[in-house]
Structures are given as C-alpha cells and as structure tokens.
C-alpha positions in Angstrom: -18.0 -81.2 -2.2 -15.3 -80.1 -4.7 -12.0 -82.0 -5.0 -10.2 -79.2 -3.3 -12.6 -79.2 -0.3 -12.4 -83.0 -0.1 -8.6 -83.0 0.1 -8.7 -80.2 2.7 -11.1 -82.4 4.8 -8.8 -85.4 4.4 -5.8 -83.4 5.7 -7.5 -82.8 9.0 -8.0 -86.5 9.6 -5.7 -88.9 11.4 -3.5 -90.6 8.8 -5.0 -94.0 9.2 -8.5 -92.6 8.9 -7.5 -90.6 5.8 -6.1 -93.8 4.1 -9.4 -95.6 4.9 -11.5 -92.7 3.5 -9.3 -92.2 0.5 -9.5 -95.9 -0.5 -13.3 -95.7 -0.4 -13.3 -92.5 -2.4 -11.0 -94.1 -5.1 -13.3 -97.2 -5.1 -16.3 -94.9 -5.8 -14.4 -93.2 -8.7 -12.7 -96.2 -10.3 -15.5 -96.9 -12.8 -16.3 -93.2 -13.3 -15.2 -92.2 -16.9 -15.8 -88.5 -16.4 -12.9 -86.2 -17.4 -10.4 -85.6 -14.6 -11.4 -88.5 -12.4 -8.3 -90.6 -13.3 -6.1 -87.6 -12.4 -8.0 -87.1 -9.2 -7.6 -90.7 -8.1 -3.9 -90.7 -8.8 -3.5 -87.5 -6.9 -5.4 -88.8 -3.9 -3.4 -92.1 -3.9 -0.1 -90.2 -4.1 -0.8 -87.8 -1.2 -3.0 -89.6 1.2 -1.9 -93.3 0.8 1.8 -93.1 0.0 2.6 -89.6 1.3 4.5 -88.7 -1.8 3.7 -85.0 -1.4 6.3 -84.7 1.4 10.0 -84.6 1.2 10.4 -87.4 3.8 10.0 -91.1 3.2 7.4 -93.0 5.2 8.4 -94.0 8.6 8.4 -97.7 9.6 5.3 -97.0 11.8 3.5 -95.3 8.9 4.3 -98.2 6.6 3.1 -100.7 9.2 -0.3 -98.9 9.6 -0.6 -98.5 5.8 0.0 -102.3 5.2 -2.6 -103.0 7.9 -5.2 -100.7 6.3 -4.6 -102.1 2.8 -4.9 -105.7 4.1 -8.2 -104.9 5.7 -9.5 -103.0 2.7 -8.7 -105.7 0.1 -9.9 -108.5 2.4 -13.4 -107.1 2.7 -16.0 -109.7 1.9 -18.1 -106.9 0.2 -15.3 -105.9 -2.2 -16.1 -107.2 -5.7 -13.1 -108.9 -7.4 -13.2 -106.6 -10.4 -13.2 -103.5 -8.1 -10.4 -104.8 -6.0 -8.2 -105.6 -9.0 -8.9 -102.1 -10.4 -8.0 -100.3 -7.2 -4.9 -102.5 -6.6 -3.6 -101.8 -10.1 -4.1 -98.1 -9.6 -2.0 -98.3 -6.4 0.8 -100.5 -7.7 0.5 -100.8 -11.5 2.8 -99.1 -14.1 6.2 -97.7 -13.3 6.1 -97.2 -9.5 8.6 -95.9 -7.0 10.8 -98.1 -4.8 8.8 -96.9 -1.8 5.6 -98.3 -3.4 7.3 -101.6 -4.3 8.5 -101.8 -0.7 4.9 -101.4 0.6 3.7 -104.0 -2.0 6.3 -106.6 -0.8 5.4 -106.1 2.8 1.7 -106.3 2.0 2.2 -109.5 0.1 4.3 -111.0 2.9 1.6 -110.2 5.4 -1.0 -111.7 3.1 1.0 -114.9 2.8 1.5 -115.2 6.5 -2.2 -114.5 7.3 -3.4 -116.4 4.2 -5.4 -113.5 2.9 -6.6 -115.0 -0.4 -8.3 -111.8 -1.7 -5.2 -109.8 -1.3 -3.0 -112.5 -3.0 -5.4 -112.8 -5.9 -5.0 -109.0 -6.5 -1.2 -109.4 -6.4 -1.4 -112.3 -8.8 -3.5 -110.2 -11.2 -1.1 -107.3 -10.9 1.9 -109.5 -11.8 0.2 -110.6 -15.0 -0.7 -107.1 -15.9 2.8 -105.5 -15.3 4.7 -108.5 -16.7 6.8 -111.1 -14.9 10.1 -109.6 -15.9 9.1 -106.1 -14.8 11.0 -104.4 -12.0 7.9 -104.7 -9.8 7.5 -108.5 -10.2 11.2 -109.2 -10.0 11.7 -107.2 -6.8 8.6 -108.7 -5.3 9.8 -112.2 -6.1 13.3 -111.5 -4.7 11.8 -110.2 -1.4 9.4 -113.1 -1.0 12.2 -115.6 -1.6 14.3 -113.9 1.1 11.4 -113.7 3.6 10.1 -117.2 3.2 12.9 -119.4 1.8 16.4 -118.1 2.3 16.0 -117.5 6.0 14.0 -120.7 6.6 15.0 -124.2 7.3 11.8 -125.6 5.9 8.8 -124.5 4.0 6.1 -122.8 6.2 2.6 -124.1 6.2 1.5 -120.9 4.7 3.7 -121.4 1.7 2.8 -125.1 1.3 -0.9 -124.3 1.3 -0.7 -121.3 -1.2 -1.9 -123.3 -4.3 -5.0 -124.3 -2.4 -6.0 -120.8 -1.2 -4.9 -118.8 -4.3 -3.7 -120.9 -7.3 -3.3 -117.8 -9.5 -0.9 -116.2 -7.2 1.0 -119.4 -6.6 1.3 -120.0 -10.4 2.4 -116.4 -11.1 4.8 -116.4 -8.2 6.5 -119.5 -9.8 6.7 -117.7 -13.1 8.3 -114.6 -11.6 10.8 -116.6 -9.5 12.0 -118.6 -12.6 13.3 -115.2 -13.9 15.8 -115.1 -11.0 17.8 -118.4 -11.4 19.6 -120.4 -14.0 19.1 -117.7 -16.6 22.4 -116.0 -17.2 25.1 -117.8 -19.2 28.0 -115.3 -19.6 31.3 -115.4 -17.8 30.4 -112.2 -15.9 27.1 -113.7 -14.7 27.5 -117.4 -13.9 24.5 -119.6 -13.6 22.9 -119.2 -10.2 20.9 -122.1 -8.7 17.6 -121.7 -6.9 17.6 -122.6 -3.2 16.9 -126.3 -2.5 13.9 -125.4 -0.3 12.4 -123.4 -3.2 12.9 -126.4 -5.6 11.3 -128.8 -3.2 8.4 -126.4 -2.7 7.7 -125.9 -6.4 8.1 -129.6 -7.1 5.6 -130.6 -4.4 3.1 -127.9 -5.6 3.2 -129.3 -9.2 3.2 -133.0 -8.1 0.2 -132.5 -5.9 -1.6 -130.3 -8.5 -0.4 -130.9 -12.1 -2.8 -128.3 -13.5 -1.4 -125.5 -11.2 0.9 -124.2 -14.0 -2.2 -123.3 -16.0 -3.9 -121.3 -13.2 -2.8 -118.0 -14.9 -5.0 -118.9 -17.9 -8.2 -118.3 -16.0 -10.0 -115.1 -17.1 -9.0 -112.0 -15.2 -11.6 -109.8 -13.6 -10.6 -106.4 -14.9 -12.5 -103.1 -15.4 -14.2 -102.5 -18.7 -11.7 -101.1 -21.2 -8.6 -102.5 -19.4 -6.9 -105.0 -21.7 -5.7 -108.3 -20.2 -2.0 -108.7 -20.9 -0.8 -111.9 -22.7 -0.9 -114.9 -20.2 2.3 -116.6 -19.4 2.8 -119.8 -17.4 5.8 -121.1 -15.4 6.4 -123.9 -17.8 9.3 -122.4 -19.8 11.2 -121.2 -16.8 10.8 -124.5 -14.9 11.8 -126.5 -18.0 14.9 -124.2 -18.2 15.7 -125.1 -14.5 15.3 -128.8 -15.2 17.5 -128.9 -18.3 20.2 -126.3 -17.5 20.7 -127.6 -13.9 22.0 -130.9 -15.3 25.1 -129.1 -16.5 26.1 -127.8 -13.0 24.3 -130.0 -10.4 23.6 -133.6 -9.5 20.8 -132.9 -7.0 18.0 -135.5 -7.1 15.4 -132.8 -6.7 15.9 -131.6 -10.3 15.0 -135.1 -11.5 11.8 -135.0 -9.4 11.0 -131.5 -10.8 11.5 -132.8 -14.3 9.1 -135.7 -13.9 6.5 -133.4 -12.3 6.8 -131.1 -15.3 6.2 -133.9 -17.7 3.1 -135.0 -15.9 1.9 -131.4 -15.9 2.6 -130.9 -19.6 0.6 -134.1 -20.3 -2.5 -132.3 -18.8 -1.9 -129.0 -20.6 -3.7 -129.7 -23.8 -6.3 -126.9 -24.4 -9.9 -128.0 -24.1 -10.8 -125.4 -26.8 -9.1 -122.8 -28.8 -5.4 -122.5 -29.6 -2.6 -123.6 -27.3 -1.6 -121.1 -24.7 0.7 -123.0 -22.2 4.2 -122.8 -23.6 5.7 -120.3 -26.0 8.3 -121.7 -28.4 10.2 -118.4 -28.3 10.7 -118.8 -24.6 12.3 -122.2 -25.1 14.8 -120.7 -27.4 16.5 -119.1 -24.4 17.3 -122.6 -23.2 19.0 -123.3 -26.6 21.1 -120.2 -26.2 22.2 -121.1 -22.7 23.1 -124.7 -23.7 25.0 -123.5 -26.7 27.1 -121.2 -24.6 27.9 -123.9 -22.0 28.8 -126.4 -24.7 31.1 -123.9 -26.4 32.7 -123.3 -23.0 33.2 -127.1 -22.5 34.7 -127.5 -26.0 35.6 -131.0 -27.0 34.8 -132.2 -23.5 31.1 -131.7 -24.3 31.1 -134.7 -26.6 31.8 -137.1 -23.8 29.9 -135.3 -21.1 27.1 -137.2 -19.5 25.8 -134.0 -18.0 25.4 -132.5 -21.5 23.5 -135.6 -22.7 21.2 -135.6 -19.6 20.4 -131.9 -20.2 19.6 -132.5 -23.9 17.5 -135.6 -23.0 15.4 -133.6 -20.5 15.0 -130.8 -23.0 13.9 -133.3 -25.8 11.5 -135.0 -23.5 9.8 -131.8 -22.5 9.5 -130.7 -26.2 8.2 -134.1 -27.2 5.5 -134.1 -24.5 4.6 -130.4 -25.2 4.1 -131.2 -28.9 2.1 -134.4 -28.2 -0.1 -132.4 -25.8 -0.6 -129.7 -28.4 0.2 -127.1 -25.7 3.1 -125.3 -27.4 2.5 -122.3 -29.6 4.5 -119.7 -31.5 7.2 -120.3 -34.2 7.9 -124.0 -33.6 9.7 -124.5 -37.0 12.2 -121.8 -35.9 12.7 -123.6 -32.5 13.4 -126.8 -34.4 16.0 -125.1 -36.6 17.7 -123.8 -33.4 17.6 -127.3 -31.9 19.4 -128.7 -34.9 22.3 -126.4 -34.3 23.0 -127.9 -30.9 26.3 -129.8 -30.7 27.1 -132.5 -29.6 24.0 -134.2 -31.1 21.6 -136.2 -28.9 19.7 -139.2 -30.3 16.4 -138.4 -28.5 16.6 -134.8 -29.7 17.2 -136.0 -33.2 14.1 -138.2 -33.1 12.0 -135.4 -31.8 13.1 -133.0 -34.6 12.6 -135.7 -37.2 9.1 -136.6 -36.0 8.1 -133.0 -36.0 9.3 -132.6 -39.6 7.2 -135.6 -40.6 
C-alpha cells in the first residue's frame, strides 16, 4: 500500500482507531532508514495524532482520548524501551507547538497519577534530549508543579513514590524545576522561592535516596545514530536553592535540603571515568546572584549573618564536591570568581586556598 493509499484508509477510521493504527505504523518505520520515511512519519504524526492539518484546535474530548491512547501505547509490556523512546521523541522532540506541549503535560500528569513508569521514563529521556532549560521542559515543569504542588496541601502518594518507580524522571523533574526558582537576581525579576511542599518533597527524595541526583547518568536507550545529549544533574540547581535562600528566608527546610545535598555529594564520586555530576560553570551562576545581592546590600552585607550563612553553605558544597571528585569543567575559573566575592568568608577562603595547594 502506498503512503497516499494508507493515509486515505486512515481518514476513513474513527479518530481513536486512527491514532492507534498510526502509532503502530510509526513504530514499524522508526528504524527504517529508507529515503522519505522520516518525512512520512512526521506527516502521519501531524495529521492523525495531533490533527494539525485542520484549522481548528483539538477539542477537550479529542485531547482526552489522545492522552488515553498514548498512555496505553507507551505502557505496552511488549514495547521495547529503545523503540518507545524513539517514538516519543518523534512526537514531542524538537521545537514543538503549544498544543503538543499541552498534550505532553496532560499525558505526564496522567502517568504520574496512574504511576505509569514506562511513560514517565520516556518523558525523562525526552527532557534530557531537548534540554532542561528548553521551552518544552520548562512548561512541563511549571504545569506539573501547578497540578501536584501549588493546589495541594500535602504531597500525594504518587509524587512521594516517584523515585522508586522511575528514578530518571524524578531526577530530571528536579533538574527542570530548579530552573524555575531562586534564579533571577535583577530588580525587575526578584528572587522567587519554591513552594514549601516542593522543598519538602525534594528533600525527602534525596534524604531517602542520596544517589537519586545521579539517576540521569544511566545510559539512555536511543535509536542507533541518535546522539545522547550531555547529561545534567539537579546538583547545581539545588545547591543554588540552598545557598541563595539564606539571603531571603529563614525556613528550616533549606537547612535540611543543604544537609541532604552534602550527603548526596559525598556519594557522587565516579566509579570510573571523569567526573560528571557537577559542572563548575553552573556554579558560577550562584556567584553572579550572590554578587548582585551583596552589592544591593552595600555596607550592610559586611555584618549580615544571612550573607555569611549563604557563603558557608556554598563553601561546604564546593569543598565536598572537590573532595568527592565529582565536579568538572573550569574549576580554576570558578575559584577566581569566588575570590571576588565580598565580604570575605573564612571557610570560603580555606576552600580556595586548599584547592590552590
């Protein structure tokens, strides 16, 4: 059957049946390297899964049935992990439309609620491949926080158990969420704290499983020829939360998060090969934020206990990361940036001096 004949046959089917058939067709083509197969797959996905050939957006009912079909397809016991990841990336990878992001967020929320580990593993892989600061990952993180944290009085069982059923997704969810809070340092964009429930959730995750922050380092099951993007862990973002929060908050949960991070960093030493857990360049963003806040405080920074606490937490994290040999990148440049921080901090001075020796 030609591509034209196949599309004509799909158009005669009920939408749900067409989605089901289309997914199986894409699955059969995903490892086919023949010319035109990639274009055919993208055309099928656009027309028969996301209805992008019409001038009207999907109705709520169409969206509901699509999420149901996608949940069923990616949860199949017979679906190989490599194949599932390949199809999922075809559906939601690259620069996608707001409509597809909306389907992705609803699919992920459904998977969390129903604890569909195969679906969530696909989402975790996608986030690594498109990048944690990409529009897709950021919008997904925002929506999940709204659905499961902002409108909740306590963490659901489904959220609490996430690291056990899908550590890669839990790890990558943390990394994406750290991009949302305590990151801006300008007058136009004041520092925004994460919700307390989210802090408690992440702290409990890391306390119970100190190696969780390294779950993204496990090899990705990807199609032959598809490059795995550089791995990133939640360490840098969570360290930023721990250190920067001291300047604006006295919540005890930040101290607990800090202690859990130190325990986690102690276990982050690579068993073989170079360090991969913590990029020195990502830590430089913390230096930038601290510098801005200290300039804002002026002379008051010299007597500020909050500033000293922030610096001490930062110094402790760097000290443990260096001792665990889990930090990589341009560490000398990071040390040069740390030396510019004013007012000085005794522990930070010791860390810098020890590194130079």
